N, C-alpha and C positions, 0 to 999 in steps of 0.2 A: 504493500500500500504506500501511497504518497504520504510523507510525514505530515502534511497538512490535514490529511483525513484520519490520522491515527489518534486515538483517545489519549489525552494527557494523563499520565499515571504518576501518582506520588507513592512510591514504594519507600516505606519508612523503616529504618533499622532499629530505632530506639525512640522512646517517648519523653524522657526527662534526663538530659536535655533532648529536645526533639531533633532527630537526625534523618537526613535524606538517605540516599543509597550511593555506595561507591564501589571501587574495585571492579569486579566482573558483573555486578548486579544491573547496572544500566543496560549492558548488552543483553542480559536475560530479558529485561522488559522489552527491548527492541525486537528480540527474537520472537516474543509472544505477540508482537503486533502493536505495541504501545509506544508512546513518546515519553521517555523518562524525564521527570522533573527533579529539581534539587539534587543534581548529581554533578560531579567534576568531569573533566575530560577522561577518556577511557583509561582505566587503571588507577585513577586518582583516589585519594582518601575520602571517606564519607564526611560530608559537611554537616555542621549544626545549623539549624534554622529556627525561626520563631514561629509561634502559632499563627500570627498575623501574616507572615510571609507565606505560610502554607495556604491560608485561606485566600490571600490575594492572588495566588497563582492559578486559582480556579481549576483545580484538577477535575477530570471527569470521574476518576475513581481513586480511592485511597486504599492501599494495601499495607497493613501492619505486619511486619515480619521481624518481630523483636528477637534479637540475637540470643540463641540458646533456649528460647521459650516455646512451649506448645500453646495451643489456643487459649485454654483457661488461664494459664499463668500470664499470658500477654494481656488478657482482658482484665485481670486483677490489677496488673501494673498500670494500665490505662486509667482505670477508675481511681486508683490511689493517687496517681500523678495529676490527672486532669479534672476529675470530678464528673459526675453525671451530667451536669448542665452543659459543660463544654462539649462532651461527647454527643449529647443530643443535638446540639447546634450543628455539629459535624454531620451527623446522620441526616438531619433535615436539609442541610445545604446540598448534599450530594444525593438526595432522594434514596437513601439507604444503600448506596453503592460504596460502602465502607466494609472491607473484608479483613479478616485475620487469618494468617497462614502459619503453619508450624515452622517457626524460624530455625529451630534446631535441626530438623530433618531436611529442610528444603533450601535454605539460603546460607547456612553457616560455612559451607565449603563447596567448591565445585568438584564434580566427579561424575561417574556414570549416571547418578540419579538426577543430574541437571536436566535431563529430558523431562522427567516428571515435574521438576520445578517449573519448567517452561509451560507445561500443560496447565498447571495450577494458575500461573499468571494469566494464561490465555482465557481460562474460564472466568477469572475475575474481571479482566479487561473488556471482554466482548460479551454482552448480554446474551447473544444467540448461542454462545458456546458454554454457558453456565451449566455444569453437569455433564457436558459432552464427553469428557475424559474420565468421568466417574469419581472426581475428587471432591466436588462440592457436597457439603453435608457430612463429610467424614472428619476424622481427627486431623486431617491435613489442611482443611480449609472450610471456612464458614463466614457468614456475615458477622460484623461486630455485635449486632443485637443478639444473634444466636449464641455467640461465645459468652456474652454476659448472662444469658439465660442458663447456660451450662454451669456457670459459676454459682448462680443462685440455687441451682438444683444439687449442688455439692459434687458435681462431676469433675474429675481431674483428668487432663489429657497431657501427653507429651512429657517433658522434663519434670523431674521431681525436685529440682534445686530449691533451696529455701532462702528466701530473702531475709537479711538481717533486720532486727527491730529498727524501724525508722526513727530518726532523730529530728527534732524540730529546731534546735539551736546549736550551731557549731561551737559556741563558747563552752558548751558542756564538756567538750573534748579538748579544748585548747587552753594552754596555760598562758599567762600574760606575756611571757617572753617569746611565745611562738608566733603570735599573729602580726599586728601591723608593723612592729619595729624592724622586722627582718625582710619586709617586702621589697626592699631595694635590691636584694640578692636574687630575686625570682626572675623567671622567664629567660634564664641564660640558655644558650645552646648546649646540648650535651657535649662533653669533651670528645675530641677526635681520637679515641683510643678503643681498644677492643671491648666487645660487649660484656665479656666476663668481668673485666676490671670495673666497668661502669656499674654493673649490678652489685659487685662486692662493695664498692664505695657507697652506693646508695643504701645498702643494708647497714653498713657501719653508721651512716648518718641517722638512720631510723633508730638504731640501738642507742644512740646518744641523744635522742629526742630533737635532732636537728632537722625538723620536718621541711622547712623552707629550702634547705640545701638539698635534701633528698628529692623534693619536688622539681628542683631546677635541673636534675639529671635526667628527667623524662624528656623525650623528644618534644619538639614544638607542637606536633600534632596531638600527642598524648596530654600535654599540658592543657591544650584547648579542650580536650574531652573531659579532663578532670574539672574544668571550669575555673578553679582557684586553688591555691595552696591550702586554704582553710578547709575547703571541701575534701581535698586529698587527705588531709590529716584526720578529719572527722570520720571519713569512710574507713580508713585504716583502723581507727580505734573502735569502730562500731561492729566490725566483722571478726568473728573468731579466727578464721583462717589467716587474716592479715595480722591479728594480734600476736600470732606466733613469731612474726618478724621483729616485734618490739620487745620480746621477752629475753632477758639474760639467761633464763633457764634452758632456752633452746640453743643448741650449737649453731653458729652461723654457717650457712652453706658454703662449701668450697667449690666454686664453679669449675675450676680447672680439674679438680679431682673427679667431679661428676662426668665431665666430658671424657676424661681418660678411661673411666670405668665403662662408659657407653661404647667407646671405640674398641675396647677389649672384648665386647660382647657379653659382659657379665650381667648386665641388667637390660 
């Protein structure tokens, strides 16, 4: 089809912050006959956008493909992040053409199953193809409204990952010396040395509660995804998996040793 006749598609990889689609996903939308919105040049990183930017772009269809999440987990995240009123506005504006797909199984990685991913996208993008490939109404794909109904019915689909307890105030996790005074050190470019040295240095900063310095060792793209050093710190302290990095009781990983072990085929 001519690009002018293709439906405008907002394939969204995350909801808070709201993110468009990057890397190979715009090509997936194109292969399914849609015109991808809010995406970089081919192969580029996923951009963050605002809700008003999303609405101003006037998409014909919105597809939520939250990274790593099945239908019901994605619906829960959307309600928690946006609230029912904003989601209802979204559904009304697009006449119900708001879909949720299994982000874990369909868009996390490219592989042989990419054909199935393209079929799901085609069903969402083209009304006359809805259900044609047998994906609509399954645990792979449904409308946002149906996904929310599954949540209300207590149904769980897809990934069983557990979200850490939400926090409302970053100051709960930040000491006085961690926040504003150190902000002049932020948003530096990561040093031009090997990845293992950067990771080791970052872990050492975390162990010393030097969170702004640890944040500055992230790539520019990852700094943008974390949003701010305070958010970076708060998330690290709110999630049990990350808290292990902050504990003196846990031995610091020796990146070089791990790589050598892997190369010897022991693990």
